[in-house]
N, C-alpha and C positions, 0 to 999 in steps of 0.2 A: 504494498499499500504506500502511496505516494503523496505528504501532506501538504506537498511543496507551492501549491497553485490551490490550496482551498482556502477558501475564506472561512473561519472557523466563529460562528455566530454563538451568539453568549450563552443560550441555551445549553448550548455543547459543553462550554465552558464551566457550564453548572455540574452541581452532581447528576450525571447520566442514569437514566432510568435503564435497569437492569433486571428482567426480567428472572427473579432465581429461584430454583429448581429446592433448593434446602438453605436455609440459615445457620450457621454454627454460630451461637451466641457465646462469646469468652468477657469471663470480669466476676465481679461479684453479686453474688445472687442470682447468675445465669449458669446454663447446662453445665458449661466447661470453664473450669478454674482459673486451667491452664493452657497456653497458646499450644502448647506440645501436645493437648489430648486431643485435638482437632484431627481428624481421619486424613489429612496432606495426602495420603498417595492414591484417596479414591475422589477426592472432588470432579465433579462434571462440569459442564457448560453452564454458566447460568448460578452455579453455586455462589457464596458468600460466607465471607468467615467475619465477624463481626466482633471486634475487640475494643470493648469499653475501657474508658478511663477509669484509673483506681489509684488511690494516694499512694501506694507504691506502683515502682517500677517493676514491669513486667522482664524476668532477666531470663531470657528464652533468645532461641537463636531456633533459624528454620530456613527449608528449601522447601519452594513451589515447583514442582517437578512434573504438571500437567496443565491441560491445553483447554482453553474455552473455544468459542466459536464468534465471529465478525461481529454478531450481532448479539451474542450472548455471554460476556466476557465471566472470567472468575474475578471476584473483588474481593479482597484482602481491604478492610475499612476500618478505620478506628473511630471511635462514637467519642467526643468530646466529654470534657467534666461540666459542672455547673457554671463555671467561668470561662469556659472554653479551653480547658486546656485539652492537651493532646498527649492520647495514652504513651505511654514511654517503654519504647523498647530499649534496654539496657544492655551494653557491651559490655559495663565488670561483672565479672561473675557470671555471663549467660549460661543455660544450659543449652546442649546439642540433645536432642530427643533420639533414641536409640534406634528408631525403625527407618529412618528416612535414608539412610546410605548415604550421606549430605559427603560427598565429594571436596577437595580441597575446605576443610573446617575453618581455617586460620585465614582465610580469605574474606568473607564477609559475616554481617551481622544477620542481616535479610538477605537469603538469597535463592536469584531465579534460575533453573536449571542445574543440570549436573550432579544426578544422585543415582542410585545403584536401581530406581522402581520411580516409573513415571514417564515423560513424554521424552524423547530423544530431543526436539528442539521445543520445549514451553512456548505457546504462543496465548494471544488474545487475552491478556493478563488486565489488571488497575489495581497499584496500589496506594491507598488513598488516605490521608488525614492521620498519621503517625512520627511521634519524635524517636530518630531513630539515632543512639550516641554512644560514643566512646568504643567503639571497634579498633581498637588503634595497640600498635605494638608496647604501648608501656604497660597494658592491661590482658588479664589473663581472661578462658573461657572452661569450662567443662566438655571437653571432646564424648563424641558417641560414645567413648570407652570408659566414659568417666573420671580420665584423666584430666588433671590442673594444665591446661597449655597456654602459652602466649600467641595471640595474634601475630599473624605476618606485619611485617615493616609496610608492605600494601594491601594490610585489607578496608575495606570499603564500608562503610553504614548500609547499603545496596550495591550488591554485587551481582552483576546478571552475566553469569559463566555461559548461558547458552538463549536466545529467545529469539520472539520473534512477534512483532505488532505491540509491547508492553507500553504503557502509562503510568508515568508516576505522579502520582499531583497531593499537591497542598499538605507535604509532609514536612517537618523539620527535621535537617542532616546535619546533626555538630560534632565535633571536636574526634571523627575516625579519620584513619591514614588516608586516605578518599574518602569524599562525600560519596558520590556517585561512580563504580566501575563498571564500564561494558565491555567486554572481551569478545573480539573476532582474532582469527589466523586464516592461514591458508585454505584449511579444510572444512570448517565453516565460519559462516558472516552472520553478524545479528543483524536484524533489518526491522525499519520503521519501529524506532524507540524514540517516544516523547515524553520529554521531562518539562512540566509546565508548572507554574502557579506554589514552588517550593521556597522555603527557607533553608537557603544550604550554604552555613555559616561557618569560618572557621576550623574547616576540614585541613588537614595535613600537619607536615613537622615543620619545627623551628628552622630556616637556614636549610632546607630542603626543595629545592626546585626542581623533583621526580613526584612532589606529591600536589594532589589538585582537590579543588572543591568539584570538578566534575571532568572525568577521563572516560571519553567514549571512541570506540572501534566498531565502525559496522560499517550499513549503508541504509539511507532516509532517517539521519539524526534529525531530529527537534526537539530545539533549548529554548524555550520561550517563557516569558512572563514570571521570572525567578527574582526573588531577590538574593544575591550571593555577595558575600563580605570576608575577604581576608584581613585577618586585624594589622595593624601597622607591625613591622619587625620581622614578618612569616614571609619568607621567601618560597612561597606558594603560588602555582599560576592556575587561574580562576577555571577556565577551560582546554582543555587539552585532546584533539581531537583525530584520529586518523583515520576518519571516515569519507566516504563517499555521500556528495547528495545531501549537504549539511545547512541547515538554518539556524542560525542565531537571533532572536528577535525578540524585542519588546523586554527587555530584560534590564536591571538597576545592578552592574557588576561595579562593585565597590573593592579598592586593593589589588594586592597581590602582584606577584613578581613580573607575570605577563596576565594581560587580560584575554589575552587570545593566544594560544598555541595551538598553530593548523597546520599539521604536520605527515610526512606522507606513514603509508598503512600498509599492511600486509598485502603480498603479491596478489592474493586474489580481490582485493578491494581495488587495484590498481587498474583491475579491469571493468569494474563498475559505471554504470551511468554517472555523470556528474562527479567520477573521483577531481578531477583537476579542477571544479571550480566550486567556490562557497558562495552563499547570502547570508553578509552578516547588516540590518537594520533593525531601528528603534529602539536602540539601546543607549542607555546612558553610562559610561564607563569615568569613574573618578579614580584616578592615579595617585596615590599618596606621595612625600615628598621624599624623596632620592637615597633610598636603602636599599632597590632593587632594579632587574632591567629596566633600561628607558625604555624599552618597547612596549607599545600598546597591542599590538597584533606581529604575531610572524605569521608569515604563508608560506607554506614550500614542503621544507623539511627539515628534520633533525639527524639524519643517518647520512652516514659518509657516503651511501649510493644515490650520487645526486640523480641518476636517470629515475630514481623511485620518488621523487619529490614532484610535488604537485606542481604543473606548469601552465594551468589553465589563468580563470580570472576570479579575483577575491572581488565581488560585488558591495561594495561598503561606501552603503547610504541611511540619509538621515538617523545619525547618531550625534549623540553630543557627546563630547569627549572634554573632561577636565583635569588637566593634570597639575598638583601642585607642586610640582621639581624645582629647585632651585638651580636647578644642571641644564641639561638636555633632555627632550621626550621627542620621540620618533613614532611617529605614526603607523606606519608600516615597515615591516623588513620583510622583502619576498627573497628567497634563497636560491630561485632559478633562474640562470638568464634568459628563460622565454613564459615565466609565469608573469604576471599582468595584473596591477591595482586600478580600479574602475571607479574613483572615488567622487562623492556629489554629494551635495545636500546637507551635510555634515558641520556643526557648529565644534572647533575645537578649539579651548582654550586653555593658555599657558600661561596665567598671569606673571610668574616670579621664573622663569626662564625661556629658551630658547625652543623654536620648534622645530624638527623636520619632518617635512612627508613621508621621505624614503632611505633605508639603508639598503647596503650589500646590493643585490643584483635587480635585475626585470624593470618593467617599465610601467610607467601608469600615463593616468590622465586625470584631470579635474576639473570637475566644474559645479561652479554654483555655492561654492564651501565659504563659512565665513573663517579663516585662520587668525591666531596672534597675529599681529604685525611684528615679533623678532621671532620670523618664517625663514626658512631656506631648506628650497628645496630637495636638499640631498648634501648627506658628507660628500665633500672635496673627492673622495676619492673613488664615490661612485659616478660614472659616468654616462648612466644608461638612459636611454631616453625617454622625456615628462613632458609633458605635453599640457598646457593651460588651454584648455577648452573654452575659455570666459563663464563671466559669470561669478568670479572669486571677491570675494570684499576682505578685507585686512582691517583692523583696527585693534585695540584696547580694550574695549567695553561690546561684550556683545549683549547685552542689555538684557540679563538675567534678572529675574523679578526679583530674588535672596539667596544670590549665592551661599553667602553663609551659613543659612539656613538649609542647605541643599534644593532649594527652589529655582531649578533652571527651566523655568518658563519664562518665554520672550513675554516682556513688557510690550507696550502699543506701539510705544516710539523706538524698536529696538530694528536692528538691519538685517534679525533673522527673518524678520515677517512677512510673508508674501515672496522669499527668496529663493524657493527650489526651484529645479525646471525638472525635464519629465526623465523617467526611469530608463536604466536601459532595455530592451527587448529583451520579454520573458523572466523579468525581472517581480515577484513578489508585490503587490503595492502594498503601502503602508496604509494600513487601515485602524490600526490600534495606537494607543499609547500605553506607558508603564503609569499608572498614577499612585497606588500604595501595592500593599503583597498580594490582598483579593479583589482588586478594582482595576481592571484593563479600560481605558475610556475609547471609545471610538474617535478616531482622529476624523474632524470636519472634510467634507470630500467637496464643497462648492469653493469654488478660486482656487488661487494659486497656494499650494503650502508652503510653511514657514522652512525655514533651516534647521536642522536638529531634530531630535525625539520628540521636543514637545510643539504642542500649537499653544501660539495664542489666543486667551481666551478671557474675555472683557470681565 
């Protein structure tokens, strides 16, 4: 399934209507007092595992290795407490059920795919409304043999070892080695994974750029409308992607070693449609001051096999980028000479330092952006072609409503208002904007849209 050009209505973003065959109620006073007691190995299309909030966390870990259907997903849903508290799935001391045949137990707290019993590739699943925390190498759990052991350094709050058409929605995922990890390889490819409307914060290991809030490898990855924060001082990447057909849209992405690390994937993925192209639009991205990588986005690859790097187009449009660095900020780094960046309709503000459009290799075109006037197109050693196609604005003040309070919506007299140009052929339209964690506002379709991720509203 390809979500790239599907406009998602508000009704779909709300809790979906799923006809449940059986609902397994877990929690105080419910038929199941523990998550491990649920018959995970026999779930059928339409079944729901309803995990109710309780005052103490659920110290349990499990694997989902069954499949629903496109119209009858298997749903694992958290039911909040009286003040909206999500049920907590706690990694510290979590116990693995003995009967699930859980592969790679040390890699995840909540896991999809990879077990002795169930589907070869579980599909059509939805995880909704859980707080998942502390699957971290500094913590221990109890494995299916009853032994206390440590999580791996690359453990994830949610680990999709195998899966197709999986949705992760409205979860809080925090203090894990990786927040969400989606695996693929040359013999298996994860497909059609949607990560939306989650709070994914403070995952990773300090001073370790190999850990992330989100790490995905597959085909058809959509990361939309999430709140993603990395604490200052953690050199952790926000999104590391090794996928084909990637869309990153309408997120609030704050902090991180790099906000976007879009690099080469396994050989099998390199043959997938749109492996070489990615779409990044409608995001607010904030860079803290000067302790980590100067790049906002890397596009291409990070392996020595240069022929494996992406060499298509990074479509980067209608984003708002704010960098508080006092030195240099580089908007895009391209790693392959044939890689291309189509940069249009972005507001890029670096109030305290210099802004470089590009570094390393590749070419670019820019249209109708607002750039801080401490602007240099490229580092001196980069001689690749870069074209100014017009409509770009340079200044010191983008006219944000209240930047100190994190309100980057343009004022009525902002130079961003009515400044956008049309999008590249085939690019998804900018129809929403990030407003708050669970509120996605439609962007007005009348007239010329504003530059950046947010639209002026009286």
